[in-house]
N, C-alpha and C positions, 0 to 999 in steps of 0.2 A: 481307347487310346487317345482318339480324334478330340475328345472333350477335355482331358488332361492338358493337352498341348494348347488349347483353347485359353487355359488360364497361364499356362507357363509364356504364352507369347505375349499376355496383358490385353488379351481381346476380351475377355469377361472375367467376371468376379466371382463365381459361383457356379458348381455344375455337379453333376452325379459321376462318378468315377469308378475306380474297382482298386483291390489291392494290388493285383499284377502291375497295372498301370503306373501306380503311386510307386512303388518300389524301384520299377524300370527306371522312371523318370530321376528320382532322388538319387538313385545310385549308378545311373549311367550304364544299365545293361539292356537286352534285348533291343527294343526299338529306338532306343536313346544309348545305343553302345557307344561309349567313349564321349559322350556328351552330357553328364551329369548335371542336374538341376536341383541342387539343394536350396533348403531354406527358402522357396518359393511358395508353397502351398501349406494348407493348414486344414486340419480336418473338422468337421462340425458334428456330422451324426450317421448312423448306420440306415441305408435303406433298404438294402436286401442282401440275399446270400446267392449265388450265381455258382453253377456247374455247367460245364462244356460237353452237350451231351454228343455223342455221335450215332446218329442214326442210319441204319441200313434197313431195307425191306425185308420182311420174314422169310421170304422165298428167295434170298439172294445167297445162301450158303455161307454168307460171312459172319464168324460169330467171335473172332479175334482180332487185336488192332494187326497183327503180321497180314492177316487176312487182306488188308487195303492193298497189298503190293501189287502191281498190274492193275488196280483199279482208278476209276476218276472219281476225286473228291473234292466238295464244295467245303473249304474251312472256315468260313464265315465270311461277313462283308470284310472287303479289305480295310485296313484302319482302324480295326476293333482288336481288343486283347484276346479273345476268342481265336481269330484267325491268327494273331501273332503266336499266343501259346501253342495252338495246335502246329503249326509250322516249326517251332523251337522244338517240339516234343519229337516231331518225324524226324529232324536232322540229328537229335540226340541217340535215336534209336537205329537210325540208319535206312529207315524206310523212305525217307523222302525221294531219294533218285528214282525208286520203281513206283513212284506213285505221280499220276497225272492230276495236276491241280485245277481245278473249274475255277476260275475267276469272273466275277459279276458281282450284281447288287443282292440283296436279300431275295427278291423278289425273282431275279434271275435262278437262284439257287433253288427256291421252291418249285419253280416250272420246271427245271429240271430234273428234280428228283421226281416229279408227277409224270414228265415224259417219259421217264426211265434213261435220260441221257447221263445221267452219273450214277453212280454205285453207292455214296454215302453223303449225308448232310449233317454238318456240324454247326450247331447254334447254341446259345447261352439260354438255358432254362432256370427258373428260380424255385428255391424252397421244394424241391424234388416233384415237381408239377411238369408236365408237358408244356413246351412253349406254343403259343396260339398258330406259329407256323408248322410245328408239328401235327396239330388237330387238322390245319388245311390239307397236308401232304396224306393223312390218314384217311380223308374222305374217299380217295382212290386206291389206297394201298395200306398195309398193315406195316406197321415199323416196331424195330425193335433197338435196344441199344447195346451196343458193343462197348466194353471197357478195359482199361490198362491192366495188367498183372503187377503185383508188387515188384517183381523184378526188373519190369519195364518203369516202373516208378522210381526205383532207386539209380536205373541206369539215366534216368532224364535229370534228376534233381544232382546226380554228379556233376553233370555239365550246366543248368540251369538252377540253383539252389532255392532261387526266389519264386520259382513256378511251384504252388502248394497243389496237393492232391489230397483227396479224403476218400475213405471207404465206404461204401453206402449200405445200408441194410436191405434185407429183402424185400421190404414193402417199399421201398421208393419207386416212383413212378407208376404206382399203382391204383391211383384216382384219377378222376376226371377223364383222361385219355389213356388208359395203361398200356405202357411199352415194356416188354420183357426184357432183363438185363442179363446179358452173357458173360461170362468169365468172371473176375475176381472182385469186379463192382468199383474199382479205383477210378475216379474223373478228376480232372482240373478242377479245383473248387477256389473261390474268391468271395471275398467280402466286397459288398459294394457301398461304400461310404458316399456322401456328398461333401464336397471339399470346397474350399476357397483361395482366394489369392491371399498371401500373407498380409497386405496392408488394407483388406475388409475392416471397417470401423467396428469397434468393439462392442458398440450398442447394437449393429444390425446383427453381428453373429450371435450374441446374446438374444436379442429378440427373436431370430428365425429357428434357433434350436429350443427355445422354451415355448415357441410357438408349435413346433412340430411335438414336442413330449404333450402337450396339453391337450393336442388335437388327435393323438393316436388313434384313439376309439374310432374316429371319422375316417381315417385313413386306411383302416384295417378292411373293411369291404370293399375297397376300390383296387386293392392289392394283396391278394390272399397272405402272399409269403411274410408280410408284416405280422401277423396274426402268430409266427412261428418263435418270435423273440421280443424281449423287453427293451425299448428304447434306452431304458438307464443303464442298460449293461453294455453300451457301446464303448466307454472307456477301456473297460475290460476286455472287450472282444477286439479293439484296435491294438492294445498291447498284444495278444494274443496271434493275432492274423499278420501283423506286422512285425512280429518277431524276427530278425535278419540274422541273428549273430553279430550285431553291430556293423553290417555292411551298410546300412542307410539309416537315418535319424528321421522320424516323423513325429509330427506335434499336433496338438489339436489346436485350435485358436484360442487365445486368451479369454474372448467372449463366450466361447462354448464350454470352457472351463469355469467359468463364472456360474453359467447357466447350470450344468452338471451339479456344483458344489451346492447351489442354492435348493437343488433335489434331493441333497444328501449323499451325493455320489463321492466316492474317493477315487479320485483321477491318479493313476499310476505317476510316479516321477519321471518314466522315460517319456511320458507324452507333454512335459511340461516344457513349452517353447523358451529359447533363451531369453526373450523381452521379458519374461515374467522370473528370471532368476538373477 
């Protein structure tokens, strides 16, 4: 959320964001309730996929979301989409009044989980792998993941239709640092694009996207999740993940569009900005 606001405030030209922050900002929802920011940002390329994992101790007896009532929960670092989306979900489900939120930095949350001062730790993971902070906590205790039921997802999306969820397969989170998943395996799911200000020079955007695509094989070893998708699929992915029933309009930067077309990619009409029409 904070990085997206940085672009909106004109304090930067390019940042990593996610679809939750983008759609909320463009449409005036959630963190930007009643304050829409249309036609200020443009998309460049896909960086990762993210899921908000709700980790609990294996010996806690917590196996479903409703079990968090009466517990103390770290929702993620304040100002992040992880924190915002989890709190909105708890409100929609009516669980929020019975949950004590632990507020602090990411490091505070890790320490509180290690010291058993909180009952659940929520953190964004990428590509169905445990986050490094999960691995840090698992040095002292075994962690498991609780998930939303389809009924809970439907209740949340009835109130917040822009919060996206995905049902994960049984093999998710079983490599690197395995964490058993409880429940129906529905988790908040986001695409993680790199975005820029609308006035970024076209040649800069073109050069950036071209360089990322040409050097994708160099980047994959540095970030495992990059190996799970093709960078040339981003226009199709953006069209899919940001489909919002006409609630917001999201466009790619003209320089990015030129780069994708040079690589033979068909860019959906819905992503073509007004300045190219």
